[in-house]
N, C-alpha and C positions, 0 to 999 in steps of 0.2 A: 258625860259624853266621852271623856278621854278613855273611860273603861270600856265603852262600847266600840268605839272606832280606833282607839289607840292614838298615841301621839305621833305626829308627823316627825319623821327623822330629820334632824338638822342637816343642811347641806355640808358635805365634806369639804374641808379646806384643801385645795390642791397642794401637793407636796412642793416645797421650794425647789427651784431649779438651781443648777450651778451658776448660771448667769446672774440670777437674782441675788444669790448669796454673795457672789463676788462683788456686785455693785454696792451692796450694803457694807462690805468690808472696806472697799475703796472710800466710801463716804466717811467711815469711822477714821480712816487714816487722814483724810482731809481735815476733819475736825481736830484731831490731835495736832496736826501741823499748825493749824490756826492758833491753838492755845500755846504751843511752843513759841510761835512768833510773838505773841503778846508778852510772854515772859521775857524774851530777849529784849524787847523794847523797854520794858520796865527795868531790867537789869542795867541797860545802858544809861537810863536816867539816874538810877541810884549811883552808878559809878561816877557820873559827872557831879552829883551832889556830894559824894564822899570826898572829892578833890577840894571842895570849897568848905567842908564842914570838919570840925575837930571836936574832941571831947565826947560827951555823952551822945550828942546828935549823930556823930559818926558811928558810934557803937550800935545805935538803933538801926541805922541804915545798913550796917554790916549784917546785923541779925536778920533783917528783912531780905537781904540778898541771899543769905544762906537758905532761907525758907524757899525762895524762888528757885534756887538751884536744885533743891531736893524735889520740888514739883516738876521741874524740867526733866530731871533724870527719870522720874516716875513715868512721865508722858513718853519720853523716848523709849523706855523699856516696853511700855504698852504698844507703842508704834512698831517696834521691832517684832513683837509677838504677833500682832495682826498681819504684818507683812510676811512673816514666816508662814502663817496659816494661809494667807492668800497665795503664796508660792505653791504650797501643797495642793490647794484647790486647782491651780492652773495645771499642775502635773496630772491630777486626776481627770480634769477635763480633756487634756491632751490624750491621755490613755483611753478614755471613753470614746473620743472621736476616732482614734486609731482602730479601736475594736469595731466601731460601726463601719468604717471604711473597709476593713478586712472582710466583714460580713457581706457588704455590697459587692466587693470584688469576687468573692467566692461564688455568690449567686450569679453574677454576670458570667463567670467562667463556666459554671454548670450549664447555664442556658445556651451559651455559645457551643459547648461541647455536644449538647443534645442536637442542636441545629446542624452541626457539622456531620453528625452521624446520619441524620435524615438526608442531608444533601449528598453524602458519600454513597448512599445506597442508590441514588439516581445515576451514578456514573459507573459504566461498565468498563473495566480495565481492558478486557479483551477487545472491545469495540474501539477503544482509543488506540491500542496497538495496531489493530487492523487498519484504522484510518491513517495512522502514521506510515504504515507500509505502502498503502495506496498512494499517498502523497509523494513518497519517495520514488515510486515507480513512475508516476506522472512527471516528476521532475527529471528523471533519467531519460524518459522517452522524449521530452521536450528538448533536452540537450542534444540528443542524437539527431532529432529532426533539424535543429539549427545547424548542426555540423554538416549534415547532408546538403542543406540549402546553401551553405557557404562554400561549397566546392567550386573550383574554377573549371570552365570548359575549354577544350582544345589547348590544354597546357601541356607542353612536351614533358615527357618524364625526365629527360636528362638535358641540362642546359650547360653549355661550355662557358666557364667563367671568363676565359680569354676573349671570347666573342662579345660578352657583355661589357668587358672593360673597354674594348675597342669602340663599341657603339657609344659608350658613355663619353669617351674622349672626343668622338665626332660631334656629339651634342654640345660639348663644351666649346668646340671651335665654332660651331654655328652660332652659339650665343655670343661669342666675342665679335663675330662678324656683324651680327644684328645690332650690337651696341656701338659699332663704328658710325659716327654721324658726320664724317668729313664731307660727305656729299651735300650736307645741308649748308656748309660754309659757302660752297660755290653757288648754290641756288639762291641763298640769301644775300650774296654780295651785290652792291649797287652797280649798275652799268656805268661804263666809262663815259659814255655820252648818251644823253637822253634823245630819243627820236624826235625829229622836227615835227612841229604841228603843221596843220594845213595852212595857216596864215604865214608861217615862216617859209614854207615851200614856195609860196606865190609872191613873197616879198622880193622886189627887184634888187634891192641892195644885197639881200641874202644870196640871190642867184648870181650877181656879179662877183661876190666874194668867192662863191664856189667855183666860178669859171676863171678866177684869177685876173679879173679885169680891174 
């Protein structure tokens, strides 16, 4: 059957992306940090035991500590290597993103330039200049009309400044006289004697007093 129809091709595995590779590298660094932390804990325990131990026991503890220190340096070297590779990956990713952004910018600029060319053909420079000239003429005509409408009628051509000053002085005198309110004092002053009422005029005692009796 395989000879007749052939074997179905296996699905191709997608190529790893920069993001996937970076995540795996970060995971490796985390694992190495965990192992280094365990070694540090064990070294601290051995250090406390060495303070309380002497003789052959202390020598065995010292030998174990040396082994742990060698392992720690190995893990630290591996961690530095992975972090350096991770840094290179970040630089490559940054460069790739910059190239993509540049391509998008160039495409956008090309499309904008083409659209500007199309729109520019719709604009006639001569018509724009003619329109500007017409607007300027309309503006000038309107100013001239306003100036004509603002003219004063029956205005003498020559006016004597001395006459104007004399007229102004007369207006000032009139204003001073109009501001004089002395006549109000007399009008508002209370009378010396109030007029007698009808009852007082018919009162016999009042009449005798007026007659001097």
